[in-house]
C-alpha positions in Angstrom: 29.6 -40.4 139.4 30.9 -41.1 142.6 33.4 -38.9 142.9 31.7 -35.9 141.6 29.4 -36.9 144.9 32.7 -37.1 147.0 33.6 -33.9 145.7 30.6 -31.9 146.6 30.5 -33.2 149.9 34.1 -31.7 150.1 33.2 -28.8 148.3 30.6 -28.4 151.1 33.1 -29.4 154.0 35.1 -27.1 152.6 32.4 -24.2 153.2 31.6 -25.6 157.1 35.7 -25.5 157.8 36.1 -22.2 156.7 32.4 -20.8 158.7 34.2 -22.6 161.3 37.7 -21.5 161.4 37.4 -17.7 160.4 39.2 -18.3 157.3 38.0 -15.3 155.1 40.5 -16.6 152.3 39.1 -19.9 151.9 35.5 -18.3 151.8 36.3 -16.2 148.7 37.9 -19.7 147.3 34.7 -21.8 147.8 32.5 -19.2 145.9 32.0 -19.1 141.9 33.9 -16.3 140.8 31.7 -16.4 137.3 28.4 -17.6 138.2 26.0 -15.1 139.6 25.8 -16.3 143.6 23.5 -15.2 146.4 23.3 -16.0 150.1 20.4 -16.2 152.3 21.8 -15.8 156.4 19.1 -16.5 159.0 16.7 -13.7 159.5 18.6 -11.7 157.4 17.6 -10.1 153.4 18.7 -12.1 150.6 22.1 -10.5 148.7 22.8 -10.9 145.4 26.4 -10.5 143.7 30.1 -12.1 145.0 30.9 -8.5 146.8 27.9 -8.7 148.7 28.4 -11.7 149.6 32.1 -12.4 150.4 31.3 -8.7 152.1 28.9 -10.7 154.9 31.1 -13.5 155.0 34.3 -11.2 155.5 31.8 -9.7 158.7 30.6 -12.6 160.2 34.2 -14.2 159.6 35.7 -11.3 161.2 33.9 -11.4 164.2 35.5 -12.2 167.7 32.9 -14.6 168.3 31.9 -16.7 165.2 29.0 -19.0 166.7 30.2 -23.1 166.2 28.8 -24.5 163.5 28.3 -28.4 162.9 26.9 -29.8 159.7 25.2 -32.9 160.1 23.6 -35.3 157.4 24.8 -33.7 154.3 23.1 -35.0 151.7 24.1 -34.5 147.8 21.6 -34.2 144.8 23.8 -33.8 141.7 21.7 -32.4 138.5 25.2 -32.3 135.5 27.1 -29.8 136.6 25.3 -28.2 138.7 24.1 -30.1 142.7 23.2 -29.0 145.9 23.8 -30.4 149.7 20.8 -30.7 152.1 21.8 -30.8 155.6 21.4 -29.4 159.5 23.4 -26.8 160.8 24.0 -27.5 164.6 25.0 -23.5 166.5 26.2 -24.2 169.7 27.0 -28.0 170.3 24.7 -30.3 171.1 22.1 -28.1 172.4 22.0 -25.4 170.7 20.0 -24.1 167.9 19.4 -26.2 164.5 18.7 -25.2 161.2 18.0 -26.7 157.9 20.5 -25.4 155.0 21.2 -25.7 151.4 24.1 -25.6 149.5 24.0 -25.0 145.8 27.5 -25.5 144.1 28.4 -25.3 140.4 31.0 -26.1 138.3 33.5 -23.5 137.5 36.7 -24.8 135.6 36.6 -28.3 136.7 36.3 -27.7 140.5 32.8 -27.4 142.5 32.2 -23.7 143.8 29.1 -22.3 145.8 26.9 -20.3 144.5 24.4 -19.9 146.5 23.7 -21.0 150.2 20.5 -20.6 152.9 19.8 -21.6 156.0 17.1 -21.0 157.8 15.3 -22.5 161.4 13.9 -25.7 162.0 12.2 -27.3 165.2 13.3 -30.6 163.6 16.3 -32.1 165.1 19.3 -33.9 162.4 18.3 -37.6 161.8 21.7 -38.2 162.9 24.3 -36.3 165.8 26.8 -38.5 165.0 26.9 -38.3 161.3 28.9 -35.0 160.1 30.0 -33.6 156.7 33.2 -34.4 158.5 32.4 -38.0 158.6 31.0 -37.8 154.8 34.1 -36.5 152.5 36.5 -39.0 151.1 40.1 -37.1 149.9 
């Protein structure tokens, strides 16, 4: 069970690394291929289906200016072959906008893949500005 926790956190960090670096191939790799997927970007309508979701990420990642994003206080929740990570997303550095996010994962072929991402604004601040997902990942 401990390895699943670390693997879910690693998958979550892989998602944020793809976002931060504009890695379109990495973003496609982390999303499930067999399970149904959905995504709710802040202030946007719900997107359903792998092709639609990946098209939205391609638009975001292909933009000349992407928001700087930091995943803070990731907390994995394991439910057998499904897991979700709750976290804060801090945009634009320490004084930027903070979002609450939930990333839902399922195992496909023994690998954790994201099936749903949802982020929205919150007036709350992360518990610990020093605790990023990168600090939580065990390789």
